[in-house]
Every structure is written in C-alpha cells, then in structure tokens.
N, CA, C and O atoms as a Maestro MAE file, in Angstrom:
{
 s_m_m2io_version
 :::
 2.0.0
}

f_m_ct {
 s_m_title
 :::
 protein
 m_atom[320] {
  # First column is atom index #
  i_m_mmod_type
  r_m_x_coord
  r_m_y_coord
  r_m_z_coord
  i_m_residue_number
  s_m_chain_name
  s_m_pdb_residue_name
  s_m_pdb_atom_name
  i_m_atomic_number
  :::
  1 25 -31.814 -3.588 -51.981 1 A "MET " " N  " 7
  2 3 -32.943 -3.216 -51.172 1 A "MET " " CA " 6
  3 2 -33.454 -4.387 -50.431 1 A "MET " " C  " 6
  4 15 -33.613 -5.440 -51.048 1 A "MET " " O  " 8
  5 25 -33.730 -4.310 -49.163 2 A "SER " " N  " 7
  6 3 -34.255 -5.452 -48.423 2 A "SER " " CA " 6
  7 2 -35.760 -5.698 -48.762 2 A "SER " " C  " 6
  8 15 -36.484 -4.800 -49.192 2 A "SER " " O  " 8
  9 25 -36.179 -6.975 -48.538 3 A "LEU " " N  " 7
  10 3 -37.566 -7.266 -48.754 3 A "LEU " " CA " 6
  11 2 -38.523 -6.363 -47.978 3 A "LEU " " C  " 6
  12 15 -39.536 -5.899 -48.502 3 A "LEU " " O  " 8
  13 25 -38.155 -6.118 -46.654 4 A "ALA " " N  " 7
  14 3 -39.008 -5.299 -45.860 4 A "ALA " " CA " 6
  15 2 -39.119 -3.839 -46.429 4 A "ALA " " C  " 6
  16 15 -40.196 -3.243 -46.416 4 A "ALA " " O  " 8
  17 25 -38.070 -3.334 -46.884 5 A "LYS " " N  " 7
  18 3 -38.083 -2.009 -47.411 5 A "LYS " " CA " 6
  19 2 -38.809 -2.026 -48.737 5 A "LYS " " C  " 6
  20 15 -39.450 -1.019 -49.038 5 A "LYS " " O  " 8
  21 25 -38.782 -3.050 -49.557 6 A "SER " " N  " 7
  22 3 -39.433 -3.141 -50.831 6 A "SER " " CA " 6
  23 2 -40.932 -3.159 -50.641 6 A "SER " " C  " 6
  24 15 -41.658 -2.479 -51.366 6 A "SER " " O  " 8
  25 25 -41.418 -3.947 -49.651 7 A "ILE " " N  " 7
  26 3 -42.840 -4.012 -49.495 7 A "ILE " " CA " 6
  27 2 -43.394 -2.681 -48.946 7 A "ILE " " C  " 6
  28 15 -44.553 -2.349 -49.194 7 A "ILE " " O  " 8
  29 25 -42.569 -1.916 -48.199 8 A "MET " " N  " 7
  30 3 -43.087 -0.674 -47.716 8 A "MET " " CA " 6
  31 2 -43.192 0.424 -48.857 8 A "MET " " C  " 6
  32 15 -44.070 1.286 -48.872 8 A "MET " " O  " 8
  33 25 -42.145 0.287 -49.857 9 A "LEU " " N  " 7
  34 3 -42.120 1.263 -50.906 9 A "LEU " " CA " 6
  35 2 -42.693 0.862 -52.200 9 A "LEU " " C  " 6
  36 15 -42.366 1.411 -53.252 9 A "LEU " " O  " 8
  37 25 -43.596 -0.146 -52.121 10 A "ALA " " N  " 7
  38 3 -44.249 -0.655 -53.411 10 A "ALA " " CA " 6
  39 2 -44.993 0.423 -54.134 10 A "ALA " " C  " 6
  40 15 -45.761 1.121 -53.471 10 A "ALA " " O  " 8
  41 25 -44.862 0.632 -55.359 11 A "PRO " " N  " 7
  42 3 -45.310 1.751 -56.083 11 A "PRO " " CA " 6
  43 2 -46.895 1.889 -56.023 11 A "PRO " " C  " 6
  44 15 -47.414 3.000 -56.128 11 A "PRO " " O  " 8
  45 25 -47.617 0.784 -55.859 12 A "SER " " N  " 7
  46 3 -49.114 0.871 -55.920 12 A "SER " " CA " 6
  47 2 -49.582 1.025 -54.492 12 A "SER " " C  " 6
  48 15 -50.792 0.949 -54.278 12 A "SER " " O  " 8
  49 25 -48.763 1.228 -53.517 13 A "GLY " " N  " 7
  50 3 -49.210 1.317 -52.106 13 A "GLY " " CA " 6
  51 2 -48.591 0.239 -51.363 13 A "GLY " " C  " 6
  52 15 -48.916 -0.927 -51.589 13 A "GLY " " O  " 8
  53 25 -47.700 0.549 -50.469 14 A "GLY " " N  " 7
  54 3 -46.960 -0.439 -49.686 14 A "GLY " " CA " 6
  55 2 -47.512 -0.688 -48.297 14 A "GLY " " C  " 6
  56 15 -48.566 -0.173 -47.925 14 A "GLY " " O  " 8
  57 25 -46.786 -1.481 -47.547 15 A "ALA " " N  " 7
  58 3 -47.092 -1.654 -46.171 15 A "ALA " " CA " 6
  59 2 -46.871 -0.547 -45.277 15 A "ALA " " C  " 6
  60 15 -45.954 0.242 -45.503 15 A "ALA " " O  " 8
  61 25 -47.634 -0.418 -44.278 16 A "VAL " " N  " 7
  62 3 -47.360 0.727 -43.301 16 A "VAL " " CA " 6
  63 2 -46.143 0.498 -42.477 16 A "VAL " " C  " 6
  64 15 -45.547 1.463 -41.998 16 A "VAL " " O  " 8
  65 25 -45.731 -0.753 -42.281 17 A "ALA " " N  " 7
  66 3 -44.557 -1.142 -41.421 17 A "ALA " " CA " 6
  67 2 -44.220 -2.577 -41.774 17 A "ALA " " C  " 6
  68 15 -45.039 -3.328 -42.303 17 A "ALA " " O  " 8
  69 25 -42.943 -2.937 -41.450 18 A "ALA " " N  " 7
  70 3 -42.467 -4.283 -41.537 18 A "ALA " " CA " 6
  71 2 -41.724 -4.723 -40.347 18 A "ALA " " C  " 6
  72 15 -40.959 -3.940 -39.784 18 A "ALA " " O  " 8
  73 25 -41.912 -5.995 -39.903 19 A "TRP " " N  " 7
  74 3 -41.282 -6.591 -38.828 19 A "TRP " " CA " 6
  75 2 -40.432 -7.722 -39.371 19 A "TRP " " C  " 6
  76 15 -40.987 -8.777 -39.677 19 A "TRP " " O  " 8
  77 25 -39.164 -7.578 -39.508 20 A "ALA " " N  " 7
  78 3 -38.317 -8.569 -40.080 20 A "ALA " " CA " 6
  79 2 -36.976 -8.768 -39.398 20 A "ALA " " C  " 6
  80 15 -36.568 -7.956 -38.568 20 A "ALA " " O  " 8
  81 25 -36.274 -9.872 -39.757 21 A "SER " " N  " 7
  82 3 -35.054 -10.057 -39.230 21 A "SER " " CA " 6
  83 2 -33.913 -9.599 -40.203 21 A "SER " " C  " 6
  84 15 -34.020 -9.748 -41.420 21 A "SER " " O  " 8
  85 25 -32.886 -9.069 -39.648 22 A "SER " " N  " 7
  86 3 -31.738 -8.640 -40.461 22 A "SER " " CA " 6
  87 2 -30.572 -9.619 -40.418 22 A "SER " " C  " 6
  88 15 -29.480 -9.372 -40.931 22 A "SER " " O  " 8
  89 25 -30.882 -10.791 -39.749 23 A "GLY " " N  " 7
  90 3 -29.782 -11.837 -39.622 23 A "GLY " " CA " 6
  91 2 -30.422 -13.239 -39.588 23 A "GLY " " C  " 6
  92 15 -31.639 -13.398 -39.681 23 A "GLY " " O  " 8
  93 25 -29.530 -14.256 -39.447 24 A "LEU " " N  " 7
  94 3 -29.932 -15.613 -39.321 24 A "LEU " " CA " 6
  95 2 -30.053 -15.906 -37.853 24 A "LEU " " C  " 6
  96 15 -29.140 -15.614 -37.081 24 A "LEU " " O  " 8
  97 25 -31.139 -16.466 -37.465 25 A "THR " " N  " 7
  98 3 -31.319 -16.961 -36.015 25 A "THR " " CA " 6
  99 2 -32.193 -18.259 -36.093 25 A "THR " " C  " 6
  100 15 -32.764 -18.563 -37.141 25 A "THR " " O  " 8
  101 25 -32.280 -18.993 -34.990 26 A "ASP " " N  " 7
  102 3 -33.066 -20.247 -34.882 26 A "ASP " " CA " 6
  103 2 -34.578 -20.032 -34.901 26 A "ASP " " C  " 6
  104 15 -35.109 -19.128 -34.257 26 A "ASP " " O  " 8
  105 25 -35.226 -20.866 -35.637 27 A "SER " " N  " 7
  106 3 -36.779 -20.774 -35.858 27 A "SER " " CA " 6
  107 2 -37.504 -20.752 -34.484 27 A "SER " " C  " 6
  108 15 -38.364 -19.891 -34.296 27 A "SER " " O  " 8
  109 25 -37.228 -21.581 -33.594 28 A "PRO " " N  " 7
  110 3 -38.010 -21.589 -32.316 28 A "PRO " " CA " 6
  111 2 -38.087 -20.263 -31.590 28 A "PRO " " C  " 6
  112 15 -39.143 -19.883 -31.084 28 A "PRO " " O  " 8
  113 25 -36.990 -19.574 -31.540 29 A "GLY " " N  " 7
  114 3 -36.933 -18.259 -30.937 29 A "GLY " " CA " 6
  115 2 -37.643 -17.172 -31.762 29 A "GLY " " C  " 6
  116 15 -38.220 -16.246 -31.192 29 A "GLY " " O  " 8
  117 25 -37.604 -17.278 -33.084 30 A "GLN " " N  " 7
  118 3 -38.285 -16.432 -33.965 30 A "GLN " " CA " 6
  119 2 -39.850 -16.620 -33.803 30 A "GLN " " C  " 6
  120 15 -40.648 -15.683 -33.796 30 A "GLN " " O  " 8
  121 25 -40.172 -17.919 -33.676 31 A "SER " " N  " 7
  122 3 -41.624 -18.178 -33.567 31 A "SER " " CA " 6
  123 2 -42.194 -17.622 -32.230 31 A "SER " " C  " 6
  124 15 -43.337 -17.174 -32.135 31 A "SER " " O  " 8
  125 25 -41.324 -17.688 -31.232 32 A "LEU " " N  " 7
  126 3 -41.795 -17.087 -29.964 32 A "LEU " " CA " 6
  127 2 -41.909 -15.615 -29.981 32 A "LEU " " C  " 6
  128 15 -42.823 -15.052 -29.378 32 A "LEU " " O  " 8
  129 25 -40.982 -14.949 -30.674 33 A "LEU " " N  " 7
  130 3 -40.974 -13.429 -30.876 33 A "LEU " " CA " 6
  131 2 -42.214 -13.110 -31.634 33 A "LEU " " C  " 6
  132 15 -42.946 -12.205 -31.233 33 A "LEU " " O  " 8
  133 25 -42.498 -13.792 -32.703 34 A "ASP " " N  " 7
  134 3 -43.643 -13.433 -33.487 34 A "ASP " " CA " 6
  135 2 -44.958 -13.607 -32.728 34 A "ASP " " C  " 6
  136 15 -45.853 -12.762 -32.755 34 A "ASP " " O  " 8
  137 25 -45.021 -14.771 -32.042 35 A "GLN " " N  " 7
  138 3 -46.204 -14.936 -31.248 35 A "GLN " " CA " 6
  139 2 -46.477 -13.845 -30.168 35 A "GLN " " C  " 6
  140 15 -47.598 -13.415 -29.899 35 A "GLN " " O  " 8
  141 25 -45.345 -13.464 -29.600 36 A "ALA " " N  " 7
  142 3 -45.502 -12.311 -28.587 36 A "ALA " " CA " 6
  143 2 -45.805 -10.966 -29.293 36 A "ALA " " C  " 6
  144 15 -46.451 -10.103 -28.698 36 A "ALA " " O  " 8
  145 25 -45.360 -10.783 -30.520 37 A "MET " " N  " 7
  146 3 -45.758 -9.551 -31.209 37 A "MET " " CA " 6
  147 2 -47.260 -9.535 -31.496 37 A "MET " " C  " 6
  148 15 -47.979 -8.580 -31.203 37 A "MET " " O  " 8
  149 25 -47.668 -10.605 -32.061 38 A "VAL " " N  " 7
  150 3 -49.215 -10.715 -32.394 38 A "VAL " " CA " 6
  151 2 -50.055 -10.602 -31.155 38 A "VAL " " C  " 6
  152 15 -51.119 -9.984 -31.195 38 A "VAL " " O  " 8
  153 25 -49.618 -11.178 -30.047 39 A "SER " " N  " 7
  154 3 -50.380 -11.096 -28.776 39 A "SER " " CA " 6
  155 2 -50.346 -9.645 -28.233 39 A "SER " " C  " 6
  156 15 -51.325 -9.151 -27.673 39 A "SER " " O  " 8
  157 25 -49.245 -9.020 -28.410 40 A "ALA " " N  " 7
  158 3 -49.097 -7.520 -27.863 40 A "ALA " " CA " 6
  159 2 -50.019 -6.675 -28.820 40 A "ALA " " C  " 6
  160 15 -50.717 -5.764 -28.375 40 A "ALA " " O  " 8
  161 25 -49.994 -6.993 -30.074 41 A "LEU " " N  " 7
  162 3 -50.678 -6.091 -31.088 41 A "LEU " " CA " 6
  163 2 -52.286 -6.278 -30.862 41 A "LEU " " C  " 6
  164 15 -53.080 -5.341 -30.937 41 A "LEU " " O  " 8
  165 25 -52.601 -7.465 -30.608 42 A "TYR " " N  " 7
  166 3 -54.101 -7.760 -30.653 42 A "TYR " " CA " 6
  167 2 -54.651 -8.168 -29.260 42 A "TYR " " C  " 6
  168 15 -55.745 -8.726 -29.182 42 A "TYR " " O  " 8
  169 25 -53.913 -7.901 -28.170 43 A "GLY " " N  " 7
  170 3 -54.260 -8.261 -26.836 43 A "GLY " " CA " 6
  171 2 -55.194 -7.190 -26.321 43 A "GLY " " C  " 6
  172 15 -55.674 -6.330 -27.060 43 A "GLY " " O  " 8
  173 25 -55.430 -7.274 -25.037 44 A "SER " " N  " 7
  174 3 -56.447 -6.402 -24.321 44 A "SER " " CA " 6
  175 2 -55.975 -4.899 -24.268 44 A "SER " " C  " 6
  176 15 -56.810 -3.995 -24.233 44 A "SER " " O  " 8
  177 25 -54.682 -4.660 -24.265 45 A "GLN " " N  " 7
  178 3 -54.211 -3.298 -24.258 45 A "GLN " " CA " 6
  179 2 -53.987 -2.774 -25.609 45 A "GLN " " C  " 6
  180 15 -53.548 -3.496 -26.504 45 A "GLN " " O  " 8
  181 25 -54.276 -1.547 -25.779 46 A "SER " " N  " 7
  182 3 -54.039 -0.881 -27.027 46 A "SER " " CA " 6
  183 2 -52.559 -0.282 -27.019 46 A "SER " " C  " 6
  184 15 -52.259 0.720 -26.370 46 A "SER " " O  " 8
  185 25 -51.686 -0.991 -27.796 47 A "LEU " " N  " 7
  186 3 -50.386 -0.570 -27.820 47 A "LEU " " CA " 6
  187 2 -50.015 -0.067 -29.315 47 A "LEU " " C  " 6
  188 15 -50.683 -0.455 -30.274 47 A "LEU " " O  " 8
  189 25 -49.008 0.745 -29.454 48 A "THR " " N  " 7
  190 3 -48.403 1.220 -30.650 48 A "THR " " CA " 6
  191 2 -47.630 0.000 -31.149 48 A "THR " " C  " 6
  192 15 -47.374 -0.938 -30.395 48 A "THR " " O  " 8
  193 25 -47.255 0.029 -32.464 49 A "ILE " " N  " 7
  194 3 -46.435 -1.140 -33.034 49 A "ILE " " CA " 6
  195 2 -45.056 -1.091 -32.348 49 A "ILE " " C  " 6
  196 15 -44.471 -2.143 -32.092 49 A "ILE " " O  " 8
  197 25 -44.565 0.020 -32.068 50 A "GLY " " N  " 7
  198 3 -43.275 0.194 -31.349 50 A "GLY " " CA " 6
  199 2 -43.338 -0.393 -29.937 50 A "GLY " " C  " 6
  200 15 -42.423 -1.111 -29.532 50 A "GLY " " O  " 8
  201 25 -44.394 -0.103 -29.188 51 A "GLU " " N  " 7
  202 3 -44.508 -0.740 -27.874 51 A "GLU " " CA " 6
  203 2 -44.638 -2.267 -28.026 51 A "GLU " " C  " 6
  204 15 -44.024 -3.051 -27.303 51 A "GLU " " O  " 8
  205 25 -45.492 -2.647 -29.031 52 A "ALA " " N  " 7
  206 3 -45.673 -4.159 -29.164 52 A "ALA " " CA " 6
  207 2 -44.272 -4.828 -29.522 52 A "ALA " " C  " 6
  208 15 -43.981 -5.937 -29.074 52 A "ALA " " O  " 8
  209 25 -43.441 -4.123 -30.328 53 A "ALA " " N  " 7
  210 3 -42.094 -4.704 -30.652 53 A "ALA " " CA " 6
  211 2 -41.273 -4.827 -29.413 53 A "ALA " " C  " 6
  212 15 -40.552 -5.808 -29.227 53 A "ALA " " O  " 8
  213 25 -41.375 -3.820 -28.543 54 A "ALA " " N  " 7
  214 3 -40.555 -3.864 -27.335 54 A "ALA " " CA " 6
  215 2 -40.978 -4.969 -26.441 54 A "ALA " " C  " 6
  216 15 -40.148 -5.651 -25.839 54 A "ALA " " O  " 8
  217 25 -42.311 -5.164 -26.341 55 A "VAL " " N  " 7
  218 3 -42.907 -6.260 -25.494 55 A "VAL " " CA " 6
  219 2 -42.460 -7.600 -26.102 55 A "VAL " " C  " 6
  220 15 -42.081 -8.502 -25.355 55 A "VAL " " O  " 8
  221 25 -42.491 -7.748 -27.369 56 A "ALA " " N  " 7
  222 3 -42.119 -9.053 -28.071 56 A "ALA " " CA " 6
  223 2 -40.604 -9.347 -27.774 56 A "ALA " " C  " 6
  224 15 -40.207 -10.457 -27.419 56 A "ALA " " O  " 8
  225 25 -39.807 -8.269 -27.948 57 A "LYS " " N  " 7
  226 3 -38.373 -8.559 -27.774 57 A "LYS " " CA " 6
  227 2 -38.041 -8.938 -26.293 57 A "LYS " " C  " 6
  228 15 -37.105 -9.698 -26.047 57 A "LYS " " O  " 8
  229 25 -38.771 -8.432 -25.375 58 A "ARG " " N  " 7
  230 3 -38.660 -8.816 -23.941 58 A "ARG " " CA " 6
  231 2 -39.044 -10.260 -23.722 58 A "ARG " " C  " 6
  232 15 -38.587 -10.913 -22.784 58 A "ARG " " O  " 8
  233 25 -39.907 -10.750 -24.624 59 A "ALA " " N  " 7
  234 3 -40.348 -12.121 -24.389 59 A "ALA " " CA " 6
  235 2 -39.386 -13.267 -24.760 59 A "ALA " " C  " 6
  236 15 -39.644 -14.447 -24.520 59 A "ALA " " O  " 8
  237 25 -38.259 -12.837 -25.361 60 A "VAL " " N  " 7
  238 3 -37.257 -13.897 -25.882 60 A "VAL " " CA " 6
  239 2 -36.022 -13.525 -25.094 60 A "VAL " " C  " 6
  240 15 -35.806 -12.368 -24.733 60 A "VAL " " O  " 8
  241 25 -35.169 -14.605 -24.823 61 A "THR " " N  " 7
  242 3 -33.965 -14.444 -24.048 61 A "THR " " CA " 6
  243 2 -32.721 -14.500 -24.979 61 A "THR " " C  " 6
  244 15 -31.616 -14.111 -24.601 61 A "THR " " O  " 8
  245 25 -32.948 -14.978 -26.151 62 A "VAL " " N  " 7
  246 3 -31.827 -15.091 -27.131 62 A "VAL " " CA " 6
  247 2 -31.431 -13.674 -27.610 62 A "VAL " " C  " 6
  248 15 -32.215 -13.032 -28.309 62 A "VAL " " O  " 8
  249 25 -30.236 -13.179 -27.249 63 A "LEU " " N  " 7
  250 3 -29.749 -11.798 -27.699 63 A "LEU " " CA " 6
  251 2 -29.680 -11.634 -29.169 63 A "LEU " " C  " 6
  252 15 -29.987 -10.549 -29.664 63 A "LEU " " O  " 8
  253 25 -29.298 -12.640 -29.911 64 A "ASP " " N  " 7
  254 3 -29.157 -12.516 -31.388 64 A "ASP " " CA " 6
  255 2 -30.519 -12.161 -32.028 64 A "ASP " " C  " 6
  256 15 -30.603 -11.418 -33.006 64 A "ASP " " O  " 8
  257 25 -31.627 -12.761 -31.390 65 A "ILE " " N  " 7
  258 3 -32.940 -12.553 -31.945 65 A "ILE " " CA " 6
  259 2 -33.389 -11.140 -31.559 65 A "ILE " " C  " 6
  260 15 -33.988 -10.467 -32.397 65 A "ILE " " O  " 8
  261 25 -33.136 -10.656 -30.347 66 A "ARG " " N  " 7
  262 3 -33.480 -9.359 -29.992 66 A "ARG " " CA " 6
  263 2 -32.781 -8.318 -30.768 66 A "ARG " " C  " 6
  264 15 -33.337 -7.244 -30.998 66 A "ARG " " O  " 8
  265 25 -31.524 -8.596 -31.205 67 A "ARG " " N  " 7
  266 3 -30.693 -7.611 -31.872 67 A "ARG " " CA " 6
  267 2 -30.934 -7.493 -33.402 67 A "ARG " " C  " 6
  268 15 -30.777 -6.437 -34.014 67 A "ARG " " O  " 8
  269 25 -31.350 -8.730 -34.003 68 A "THR " " N  " 7
  270 3 -31.596 -8.705 -35.381 68 A "THR " " CA " 6
  271 2 -32.907 -8.505 -35.932 68 A "THR " " C  " 6
  272 15 -33.073 -8.314 -37.136 68 A "THR " " O  " 8
  273 25 -33.967 -8.544 -34.989 69 A "TRP " " N  " 7
  274 3 -35.337 -8.246 -35.520 69 A "TRP " " CA " 6
  275 2 -35.527 -6.779 -35.397 69 A "TRP " " C  " 6
  276 15 -35.272 -6.194 -34.345 69 A "TRP " " O  " 8
  277 25 -36.003 -6.135 -36.529 70 A "LEU " " N  " 7
  278 3 -36.199 -4.791 -36.704 70 A "LEU " " CA " 6
  279 2 -37.640 -4.445 -37.012 70 A "LEU " " C  " 6
  280 15 -38.347 -5.237 -37.635 70 A "LEU " " O  " 8
  281 25 -38.076 -3.301 -36.594 71 A "LEU " " N  " 7
  282 3 -39.345 -2.728 -37.008 71 A "LEU " " CA " 6
  283 2 -38.999 -1.507 -37.959 71 A "LEU " " C  " 6
  284 15 -38.403 -0.509 -37.556 71 A "LEU " " O  " 8
  285 25 -39.402 -1.675 -39.170 72 A "LEU " " N  " 7
  286 3 -39.329 -0.516 -40.083 72 A "LEU " " CA " 6
  287 2 -40.708 0.109 -40.198 72 A "LEU " " C  " 6
  288 15 -41.699 -0.550 -40.512 72 A "LEU " " O  " 8
  289 25 -40.729 1.390 -39.933 73 A "GLY " " N  " 7
  290 3 -42.004 2.108 -40.038 73 A "GLY " " CA " 6
  291 2 -41.998 3.047 -38.774 73 A "GLY " " C  " 6
  292 15 -41.044 3.151 -38.002 73 A "GLY " " O  " 8
  293 25 -43.092 3.659 -38.678 74 A "ASP " " N  " 7
  294 3 -43.294 4.672 -37.505 74 A "ASP " " CA " 6
  295 2 -43.655 3.903 -36.313 74 A "ASP " " C  " 6
  296 15 -44.708 3.265 -36.329 74 A "ASP " " O  " 8
  297 25 -42.869 3.891 -35.241 75 A "PRO " " N  " 7
  298 3 -43.252 3.125 -34.045 75 A "PRO " " CA " 6
  299 2 -44.473 3.631 -33.321 75 A "PRO " " C  " 6
  300 15 -45.002 2.923 -32.464 75 A "PRO " " O  " 8
  301 25 -44.921 4.766 -33.610 76 A "ALA " " N  " 7
  302 3 -46.014 5.405 -32.926 76 A "ALA " " CA " 6
  303 2 -47.334 4.939 -33.615 76 A "ALA " " C  " 6
  304 15 -48.396 5.299 -33.108 76 A "ALA " " O  " 8
  305 25 -47.342 4.179 -34.711 77 A "THR " " N  " 7
  306 3 -48.385 3.745 -35.445 77 A "THR " " CA " 6
  307 2 -49.337 2.791 -34.560 77 A "THR " " C  " 6
  308 15 -48.806 1.980 -33.802 77 A "THR " " O  " 8
  309 25 -50.633 2.874 -34.643 78 A "THR " " N  " 7
  310 3 -51.564 2.001 -34.038 78 A "THR " " CA " 6
  311 2 -52.380 1.251 -35.000 78 A "THR " " C  " 6
  312 15 -52.684 1.758 -36.081 78 A "THR " " O  " 8
  313 25 -52.751 0.070 -34.663 79 A "LEU " " N  " 7
  314 3 -53.663 -0.716 -35.563 79 A "LEU " " CA " 6
  315 2 -55.088 -0.592 -35.112 79 A "LEU " " C  " 6
  316 15 -55.390 -0.576 -33.919 79 A "LEU " " O  " 8
  317 25 -55.932 -0.509 -36.062 80 A "GLN " " N  " 7
  318 3 -57.354 -0.342 -35.635 80 A "GLN " " CA " 6
  319 2 -58.196 -1.447 -36.263 80 A "GLN " " C  " 6
  320 15 -59.406 -1.501 -36.043 80 A "GLN " " O  " 8
  :::
 }
 m_bond[319] {
  # First column is bond index #
  i_m_from
  i_m_to
  i_m_order
  :::
  1 1 2 1
  2 2 3 1
  3 3 4 2
  4 3 5 1
  5 5 6 1
  6 6 7 1
  7 7 8 2
  8 7 9 1
  9 9 10 1
  10 10 11 1
  11 11 12 2
  12 11 13 1
  13 13 14 1
  14 14 15 1
  15 15 16 2
  16 15 17 1
  17 17 18 1
  18 18 19 1
  19 19 20 2
  20 19 21 1
  21 21 22 1
  22 22 23 1
  23 23 24 2
  24 23 25 1
  25 25 26 1
  26 26 27 1
  27 27 28 2
  28 27 29 1
  29 29 30 1
  30 30 31 1
  31 31 32 2
  32 31 33 1
  33 33 34 1
  34 34 35 1
  35 35 36 2
  36 35 37 1
  37 37 38 1
  38 38 39 1
  39 39 40 2
  40 39 41 1
  41 41 42 1
  42 42 43 1
  43 43 44 2
  44 43 45 1
  45 45 46 1
  46 46 47 1
  47 47 48 2
  48 47 49 1
  49 49 50 1
  50 50 51 1
  51 51 52 2
  52 51 53 1
  53 53 54 1
  54 54 55 1
  55 55 56 2
  56 55 57 1
  57 57 58 1
  58 58 59 1
  59 59 60 2
  60 59 61 1
  61 61 62 1
  62 62 63 1
  63 63 64 2
  64 63 65 1
  65 65 66 1
  66 66 67 1
  67 67 68 2
  68 67 69 1
  69 69 70 1
  70 70 71 1
  71 71 72 2
  72 71 73 1
  73 73 74 1
  74 74 75 1
  75 75 76 2
  76 75 77 1
  77 77 78 1
  78 78 79 1
  79 79 80 2
  80 79 81 1
  81 81 82 1
  82 82 83 1
  83 83 84 2
  84 83 85 1
  85 85 86 1
  86 86 87 1
  87 87 88 2
  88 87 89 1
  89 89 90 1
  90 90 91 1
  91 91 92 2
  92 91 93 1
  93 93 94 1
  94 94 95 1
  95 95 96 2
  96 95 97 1
  97 97 98 1
  98 98 99 1
  99 99 100 2
  100 99 101 1
  101 101 102 1
  102 102 103 1
  103 103 104 2
  104 103 105 1
  105 105 106 1
  106 106 107 1
  107 107 108 2
  108 107 109 1
  109 109 110 1
  110 110 111 1
  111 111 112 2
  112 111 113 1
  113 113 114 1
  114 114 115 1
  115 115 116 2
  116 115 117 1
  117 117 118 1
  118 118 119 1
  119 119 120 2
  120 119 121 1
  121 121 122 1
  122 122 123 1
  123 123 124 2
  124 123 125 1
  125 125 126 1
  126 126 127 1
  127 127 128 2
  128 127 129 1
  129 129 130 1
  130 130 131 1
  131 131 132 2
  132 131 133 1
  133 133 134 1
  134 134 135 1
  135 135 136 2
  136 135 137 1
  137 137 138 1
  138 138 139 1
  139 139 140 2
  140 139 141 1
  141 141 142 1
  142 142 143 1
  143 143 144 2
  144 143 145 1
  145 145 146 1
  146 146 147 1
  147 147 148 2
  148 147 149 1
  149 149 150 1
  150 150 151 1
  151 151 152 2
  152 151 153 1
  153 153 154 1
  154 154 155 1
  155 155 156 2
  156 155 157 1
  157 157 158 1
  158 158 159 1
  159 159 160 2
  160 159 161 1
  161 161 162 1
  162 162 163 1
  163 163 164 2
  164 163 165 1
  165 165 166 1
  166 166 167 1
  167 167 168 2
  168 167 169 1
  169 169 170 1
  170 170 171 1
  171 171 172 2
  172 171 173 1
  173 173 174 1
  174 174 175 1
  175 175 176 2
  176 175 177 1
  177 177 178 1
  178 178 179 1
  179 179 180 2
  180 179 181 1
  181 181 182 1
  182 182 183 1
  183 183 184 2
  184 183 185 1
  185 185 186 1
  186 186 187 1
  187 187 188 2
  188 187 189 1
  189 189 190 1
  190 190 191 1
  191 191 192 2
  192 191 193 1
  193 193 194 1
  194 194 195 1
  195 195 196 2
  196 195 197 1
  197 197 198 1
  198 198 199 1
  199 199 200 2
  200 199 201 1
  201 201 202 1
  202 202 203 1
  203 203 204 2
  204 203 205 1
  205 205 206 1
  206 206 207 1
  207 207 208 2
  208 207 209 1
  209 209 210 1
  210 210 211 1
  211 211 212 2
  212 211 213 1
  213 213 214 1
  214 214 215 1
  215 215 216 2
  216 215 217 1
  217 217 218 1
  218 218 219 1
  219 219 220 2
  220 219 221 1
  221 221 222 1
  222 222 223 1
  223 223 224 2
  224 223 225 1
  225 225 226 1
  226 226 227 1
  227 227 228 2
  228 227 229 1
  229 229 230 1
  230 230 231 1
  231 231 232 2
  232 231 233 1
  233 233 234 1
  234 234 235 1
  235 235 236 2
  236 235 237 1
  237 237 238 1
  238 238 239 1
  239 239 240 2
  240 239 241 1
  241 241 242 1
  242 242 243 1
  243 243 244 2
  244 243 245 1
  245 245 246 1
  246 246 247 1
  247 247 248 2
  248 247 249 1
  249 249 250 1
  250 250 251 1
  251 251 252 2
  252 251 253 1
  253 253 254 1
  254 254 255 1
  255 255 256 2
  256 255 257 1
  257 257 258 1
  258 258 259 1
  259 259 260 2
  260 259 261 1
  261 261 262 1
  262 262 263 1
  263 263 264 2
  264 263 265 1
  265 265 266 1
  266 266 267 1
  267 267 268 2
  268 267 269 1
  269 269 270 1
  270 270 271 1
  271 271 272 2
  272 271 273 1
  273 273 274 1
  274 274 275 1
  275 275 276 2
  276 275 277 1
  277 277 278 1
  278 278 279 1
  279 279 280 2
  280 279 281 1
  281 281 282 1
  282 282 283 1
  283 283 284 2
  284 283 285 1
  285 285 286 1
  286 286 287 1
  287 287 288 2
  288 287 289 1
  289 289 290 1
  290 290 291 1
  291 291 292 2
  292 291 293 1
  293 293 294 1
  294 294 295 1
  295 295 296 2
  296 295 297 1
  297 297 298 1
  298 298 299 1
  299 299 300 2
  300 299 301 1
  301 301 302 1
  302 302 303 1
  303 303 304 2
  304 303 305 1
  305 305 306 1
  306 306 307 1
  307 307 308 2
  308 307 309 1
  309 309 310 1
  310 310 311 1
  311 311 312 2
  312 311 313 1
  313 313 314 1
  314 314 315 1
  315 315 316 2
  316 315 317 1
  317 317 318 1
  318 318 319 1
  319 319 320 2
  :::
 }
}
C-alpha cells in the first residue's frame, strides 16, 4: 500500500486527501508544483482541491511531473 493511501486509511482517522508523486522526478519542478498547489488552495479564489490540482499541474511544464503527481481523495472537496 502506498504512503498516500495509508495516511488516508489510518484506523484512528486519516487524511481527507493526499497529494503525492507516483514516480521519481526532479526536485525543482516538484517544488514549483507544490507552491502552485498551496497558492491555488489558499489564494483569493475558493477552489476545490481538484481544481487546485489542475491549476498546479498547469504551472509546470515538465510532463513527467504532470503525469506522476496524483490527488487521492474526492476532488470536489473544499478546504475551510
């Protein structure tokens, strides 16, 4: 079982979602992707985590990063 799935299925109450890579990619691109995700989630617009993930993926040009980063969880979830 992956780490992302494990933290979501933790017996005492897991995470509502996980944003993780399923492959090996370079750190600078991952950092850009993560910064874009946080900015999208906590920016001026109210986005679902699925919309924020799409915005973050559009912020990077490296196809391997776009393809390997996955959102596990309900993409319609909003953070409050």
